[in-house]
N, C-alpha and C positions, 0 to 999 in steps of 0.2 A: 504493500500500500504506500510505499515511499514516494511514488509519483505524485501523490496528492499534495506534497509540499510545494509543488509548482503552481498550485491554484489559489486564487483569491476569491473568497466567498462572502457575499453580502447576506447577513443573517437578519431577518426582519421578524421580530416577535415582541408582542406587547407585554407579555407576562415576564416580569423580572426573573422569576424562578426558572421558568422554562428556557429563557434566554441564557441564563447562566449555565444551565444543564447542557444545552446544545453547544455552547462555546466549549465546555469541557469535553463533550463527546467528539466534536469535530476536530478539536486540537489533538486528542488522543488518537484519532483515526489518521492524523498526519496532515490535515489541511495547513498549508503554509501561512496564509494570512486571512484574518477574519475582520470584517467590517460590520459593526452592529448598528441596527436601527430599531427604534421602539415602535414604529408604525409605518404605514405606507407613505405618509407625508414626509417623514424624515428620510425614508429610502429614496424617494424621488429627488429630494434635495441633494443627497449624496451622489446619486447616479449622475445628475446634471453637473455637479461640482467636479467629480472625478473624471467625467467624460468630456468636460469643457475643452474645446480646442482640438478634439480628435477629428480627423478628416475622414476616417474610414470606420465602417461598422466593425464592432469587435474591439475597438480601441479604447474602451472605457476604463480598462485596468481592473475590471471585475469579470471573473470567469463564470460565475454562477450565482443565482439568487435562490435562497432557501427562505420561504416566507409563510407565515401563518395566514389563514384566511380571514378569521374574524378579528378585526382591530378597529379602533377609532382614532382619528376621524376618517382616515382612508384605509380601507381594508385591502387584503391581498388580491382580490379580484380586480379592484380598481387599479392597483399598482401594476398588475399584469397587463391590463388593458392599456394603460399609459405606455408601458414599455413597448408593446407590440404596435400601437396605432397612433400615438400622439406625435405631432410634428416636432415637439421638443425632445423626443427620446433620442439619445445619442447612439443607441444600439438596440434595434428592434429584433436582433437575432439572439439576444442574451438568454442563455439557458435558465429555466425557471422550474423549481420544485415547489409545489404547493403543499402545505402541511395543514391538516384539518381533522377535527373529530367528526365533522360532517362528511362521512365517507359513503353515503348512499349513492346509488347509480346516477340519480339526477344531478347530484352535486359534482360527481366525477365528470359526467358528460359536459356540465356547464364549464368546468375548468378546462377541459379539452377544447371546447369551442372558443375559449378565450385565448388559446395558444400555449397552454402549459406543456412542459416536456414530461414531467413526472408528477404523480400525486402520492404523497406519503400520509397514510392515515394514522391518527392518534387513537389509542395509545400505540406507540411504536417500540420496537426492539432495536438494539444496536445493529443487529444483522440487517434489519430492514432499512435503516439509515444508510448503511454501507451499500446495500443492493441498489438503492435508488441513486446514490452518487455514481456508482459504477454504470448504471443504465444511462445516465446522462453522458458520461465519458464515452461510452460505446455507441451512443446514438449517432447514426450517420444519415438520418432522414434529411431530405431537403425541406426547405421552408416553402410554404404555399401562400400565394396572395389571391384573394378573390375580392369581390365588392364588400363582403361582410366578414372576412377572416384574414388574419395573417398569423402564421405560426408553423410549427413542425407538422409535416404531413400526418394527418390523422389516420391514414391507411397504413398502419405499421406493417412493414415487411412486403409491401406491394409495390411493384414497379410502375413508374409513370413515364410520361414523355415531357419534353421541355415546355410544350404548350398543347393544350387539348381542350375540347369542349365535351362536357358530359352533363347528365342530369343528376343533381344532388338529391339525396334522400331528405325528407322533411327534418330528420334529426340533425342534418348538417347545416342547411340554410333554409331556403324557402321553396324548394323543389322546382325552381325555375332554372333554365339553362344559363350557365355563367361561363365566362372565359377565365381560366385559372392559369397562373404562371408559377413555375417552380424556380427556386433560387438555392444555390449551394451556400451553406453557412460559411461566412468568412473566417470562422475559427474552427480549430480541431482540438478539442480537449484531449482526445485520444493521443494525438501527437505530443501535446504539451506534457502529459504525464508519462510519456515514453511507452505507449502501448496500453493494453488492457490492464486493469488492476488485478492483482493477485489476492485472493481471499486469504487473510491470515486469521484462521479460526481461533488461534490461541489469543491473539490481541483482542478480537471481538468478544471472546468469552471473558477476558479480563476486564474490559470496559463495562460489560454487562454486570459483572460481579461488583465493580466499583460503584454501581448505582445504589448499592446497599448503604454507602456512605451518605447518600442523600435522603435516606428514610426519615431521619430525625427532622431534617429541614422540611420534608414533605408534611410530616405530622404537624409541625408548627404552622406552616402557612395554610394547611387544610383547616386547622382550628380557626384561623382568621377568616377563611371562607365561610365556615359554619356560623361564625359570629355575624358575618355580613348577611347571610341568609336569614338568620333570626331577626336581625334588625329590619330587613325588608318585610318579613312576615308580620312583625309587630306594626309596622306602618300600614300594611294592608288591613290589618284587623281594626285599626282606628278609623277606617274610612268605609263608606258605603261601597257596594260592589261596583258601581259605575266609576268610582274614583280610584280603583286599584290597579289600573293598567300599568302605570309606571313601575310600581312595586313588582308586579308579575314579570315585566320585562327585565328588571334587574335580577330577579331570582333565576330567570331563564339564562341570562348571560353568565352568572356565577356557576350554575350547574353545568353549563357548557364547558367552562374551564376545567371543572373537576372531572368530568367524564373523560376528558382527554389526557388527564394526568395520572389518575389512580393506577392504571395498569402499567404505566412506565416504571413506577416505583414499588411494584409488588403488591398493590392493593386493587386488584380487579373488582372486588366487591364495591369499592368506592366508585369506580367507573360505572358499574351496573346500576347502582342506586341513583347516582347523579344523572345517568342517561334517562332513567325513568322519570326523574323530576324534570329534566329538560323537556322531554316529550309532553309531560303533563302541562307545562306552562308555555309550550310553543303553539302559536296560532290558536289559542283557546279564547273563547268568549265567555266561558264559565269561570267567573271570579267569585263564586258563592262561598259562604262560610264552610260548606262541605268540602269544597276544593281546598280551602285554607287548612282544614283539618288534615287532609291527605298530604299537603305540602309539609305540615308539621311532622307527620309520621315519617316522611322521607328524611327530613333533617335529623330527627332523632335516631333513625337507623344509621345515618352517616356518623353520628356522634358515637354510637355503640361500636361500630366497626373500628373507628379510630381509637377509642378509649381502650378497647380490648386487643388492639393490634392484631386484627384478624387479617392475616396476609394470605396470598394465594387464593384458592377457591374456598378456603375456610373449612373444608371437610364437611362434617355433619352440621356444624354450626352455620357454615356458609349456606348450605342447602336450606336450612330452616329460615335464615334471613331472607333469602330470595323467595321462598314459598310464602312467607308472611307478607312480603311486599306485594306479590302478585295477588294474594287474597284480598289485601286492602284495596288494590286497584280494581279488582273485580267487584267488590262490594260497592265501591264508589260508582262504578258504571251501572250496576244493577239498580241503583237508586235514582238514576238520572231520567228525567222526563224528556229531555231533548239532547240526544247524543250529537246532533249536528253542531252544537256549541263547542264541542271538544275538537282538538287537533287530530288530523288524520293519523299521524305517527303513533300517538298514544292509543288510539282506537285499534290500529292494526297490531300493535305489540301486545295488547291485552284481550284479544279475541278468545 
């Protein structure tokens, strides 16, 4: 993996904890230089600043962007769209790995249609981080330009011609005939790292083991997340249902962070419970007292998992925790008069 020392990576992550973790992981994997940004806005500023004066694509001094999706004020999708299509972008060919706990098919397709190179789902392992880095290094796809798209060819492994006319499927654009053009990327990460990356299983295993050193930190900041959840819950309780939207949105955002982190640090139960809470508060119009009670149950379950340090699947205890959570969800659904008020994901997960 020594070839990675020749690469400069722009890391864009709004969570200070995950940003610090990824800096440690990427450094141990051998990345030569890391540039950090706390959101898409800062990343755009850095890309423009570093790429200022470059006359050729690929001359930004940045070899790869690794970015979270959900960030404020500018998220990863907007950052990717800016890189690929904005007139001020100094390098529209810049390789891009999107990182997100939103890893459903629709979200992955949306990232692909924005021009992403790779999609890394949270929670991730060290092996998956390396595999996605290697995939970008090995990627020899040409870039494609149409009226509505610029990015690496979405037809992986399929040959094309320099210019052709064809009918796009509706999942690609608008099913109308378009003229598309192919461009060879001006950079070759494969050449820059000296060929393909060799998998060093011992190094990957050691880095994965080193994540245990982050467990205490994870417990501390998860306790802070739980405290924030409780504060938002209390705010919602003090208001009528019609005034609870902001509190629900904050609960949804916090649970999204937790569902992407638990599995990374050996607490998959935290991810499972937080994911259920995320789905409960996503796209829901039910902000009733009954919904608040179910939110409270989820928060209390998170507290128990953390307090008792229930790692891994938790064995019999873990099974009982998941069973109790599903029963509570099912009971809540059985008492609803209008299921259309609830989000689609929560309904599908608890059928």
